[in-house]
N, C-alpha and C positions, 0 to 999 in steps of 0.2 A: 567363716560363714556357716559351716556345719554346726559349730558350737552354739552360735546365736539362734539358729532355727530350732535346734534340739532343746535348748533351754527355754525359749519363748513358746515352743509348741505352736509356732505360727510363722509363716512366710511373711505375712503382712507386718507384724511387729518387728521381725528381724530386719526386713528391708527398710522400715522406717528408721531403725537404729543406725543403719549404715548410710542412709540417705540415697538409696538406689531403688530401682524398680523391682517389683516382685519377679518379673520375667528374667531380669539379669541375675538375680539371686538364685532362682530356680536353675538357670543354665549353669551357674557355678557349681551347684550341688550335683547336677547330673554329670558334669565333667569329673568331679571328685569320685563319684560312684563308679564311673567308667574306668578311671585310672586304677581304682582299688579292685574293681571286678566284683563288687558286692553291693547290695542295696543297704543303705544306711537309714533311710527314712520311709515310713509308710504314710502315704498321702491319701486323704479322703476329701470330700467336698467340705467337710466341717472341721477337720482336725489334722494335725501332723504329729506323728509320734516316732521315736527311734525304733528301729528293728532291734533284734538281739545284738547284731553286730554294731549297730549304732549306739546302743546303751553301753556296750563294752568300750567303744571308742570314746564316748563321752566321759565315762568314769576314769579312763586311763590318761587321756591327754588334757582333759579339762583343767585339772590342778596345775599342770605345767604352763598352760597358757595364762592362767591366773597369776602364776609366779612371774612370768615374763612381764605382765602389766605392772606388777609391783616394782620390779627392777627398773622398768622404764620410768615409772613415776619417781623412783629414787634418784634418777639423774637430775631431777629438778633441784636437788640440793646444790648442784653446781651452778645453777642459774642465779643471777642477781635478784630476780623476783620469782616467787613461787608461781607455778603454773599447773594446769591440769583441769579435769572435769569432775564435778561432784554432783551426784544424783541424790536428791532428798525427797521423801514423801511426807506430807503433812496435811492436816485437816484444813478446811476453809477458814475457820476462825484463827487457827495458829498461824496461817500464812498472813492473813490481813493484820492481825494484832501484834505479832511478835517478829516473824521472819522478814516480811516486806519492809517495815520501817528500818531495819538494820541493813538489809540488802541494798537499799537505796544509797546508803553511805559506803557499803563495802565494795560494790561493783566498780565505781570510779577509781578507787584506791588500788585495786588488784585486777587490772584489765586482762591479765593472762589466765585468770581462774574463771572457768566457765561453770555456772551453777544451773543445773536442771532441776527445777522445783515443780513437783507433780502433786496436784490436789488429790488427796485420798482420805475420805472420811471413815474408811474401814481400818481394822487392825491388821494390815498387810504384813506378811513375813518379809522383812527387808533382805534377809539372806537369800531366800528362794528367788525373789524378784530382782536380786542383784542391785539393790540400792546401796549407796555408801552409808546412809544414815536415815533415820526417821525421826518424827517428832510425836511425842505422846505426853499426857499428863503423868505426874510422878507415880501415882498409884497403879498405872497401867504398864509400867516398865517390867520387862523380864529380868530375872535375877542374873542371867549370864551376859547381860549387856553393860557396856560402859556408857555413862550418861553425863551430860553437863546441863545444868539448869540454864534456860535461855529466857525465861519469863517469870514474872511475879505470880504469887497466888492470886486467885480470882474467885468471884462468886457468880452465880446465876441469878436472874431476876424474873419473877412472875410478872408479866405485864399484859395490859389490855387497853384498847383505845376507848376514849370517852363515848364513842358511838356504840361500841359493844356493851359497855357497862351501864348505859342509860336504862334505867328501869330494872336493873339486876342487882342482887345483893353482892357486897364485896366480901370475898372469902376472908375469914379471920383465922382459920387453921387449915392445914393442908387437906384434910378430909372434905372440906367445903368445896374443893375443886371438882368433886364428883357431880356437883349440881351445875357445872359449867361446860360449855363447848370448848374443849382444849385442843390446841394444835399440836399434834404428835410429831415426834422425830423417830425415824427408823434407821437403825444401824445398817450400813451397807454390808458389813462383814457377816454378821449373824442373821440379819433379817428381822431381828426382834425390835420391838418398840422400846424406847427409852422410858424407864420408870422414874418419874419425877422424885428426886431425893431431897429430903429436908432434915433438919436437926432441931430437937426441942431444946428448952432452956437448960436441961441437964445433960445435953450432949448425946441423947439417944437418937438413933437414926429412925426417920419416918419416911416410908416409901408409899407413893400413891400411883396406882395404875389409872391414868386419866383417860377419858373418852372424848371423842370429837369427830368432826366431819372430815378434817383435812390431815394428811400425813405427808411429811417431806423428809428427804435425807440430806438436806442442806440447811444449816442453821440460819442463814440469811433469808431463806425463803420462809422460815418460821416467823422471823421478825417482820417481813413484808406482809404476811397474812395477818399478823396481830395489828399492824398499822392500818390495814384495810378493814379492820373491824370484824374479822372472821372468827375471833375467839381469843382465848388467853394463850400466851406463849411463854415458854421457859427458856430464856436465852442468856448468853453471857452478859453480865452487867455492863461491860464496856461498850457494847454496841447498842444497848438500850438507853443509857444515860443521856445522850444528846437529845433523843426523842422525848424522854421524861422531862428534861429541862424546858423544852418548848411546848409541853402540854399535849403532845401527840399521843403519849402513852401514860398510863398510870401504873405505878408499882404497887404490888401487894405482897403480903407475907414476907416482908424484908427481914424480920427478925428470925425467920425460920431457915433462911438460906445459908448453908454451910460454906466455909472457906475451902476451896479446892487447891490441892498441890499443883503448882504451876507447870508450864510446859518444859520438857527436857528434850534435848537432842541426844539420841542414843545410837549406838553402833556396835557391831560384834567385837568382842575382845580380841579375836584373832586378826583383826584388820591391821595391816601395816600402815601406820599413819604417815602419809606423805606430807611434805611441807605445806602443800596447798590445803590439805584437809585440816592440819593443825591450825593454820592461819584462819580458816573458815570457822572452826569451832571457837577459837578465842574471840573472834569478832562477834559471834552470836551469843556468847556467854552473858548471862544476866548479872548486872552489877547493881547493888543496892544504892 
């Protein structure tokens, strides 16, 4: 209980992880502190932080508890079927386009493997946040991570509704977007706006800082706004194509959209791969 609170820096998050009330968890911590005769956590109305003694305890015993978890997971090798819990973070589009279609087939086959899939559009540190793995595009992967490709390469598409484009000129090159109301996307991790990226016929990168009235941090909200005639959006081709086919959206600058390296499942090289985790990775792996 102490390790969970100290690592999460929150009684609320730690209690949710254990499935117990905050008061019960707080009582457990008070009992531990009373038994040891020393304060381990400093509590304020806004935050929880380890004291000096708490930091020392966290550093000394944390790795031992982690090793215990690894060894318990290793017992699953003796089971007929792999079992365990796997925590994954991924973006909204990665979940809908890559992970969920495979999870629908995976879950019935391996009922003893629990998968906790958390939506995260930021570049979260999976080690600090204690995820088993994360999902990122190939060019975003850290060099010290092991990765497995789980999705094909893909493109983005500049799209707008007929109602928005009525009476407006169609952009013929990326710079023409500066004359349009564009729907921006903000990165949750850095807080910066996505700079729309293109590529000319000779493979040279072209970036455009677009302007517009609306900003979202969810790619599906960008798509919804474009469908509603609120401006031009730059969204993954896959989620735009059904609307393009039905005439709800018109695509522009198609020849300028580069091919992006597809999604990869990545995890720390130090991870002890349990049978459940190995089974999950193999099921998610992209096959041509």
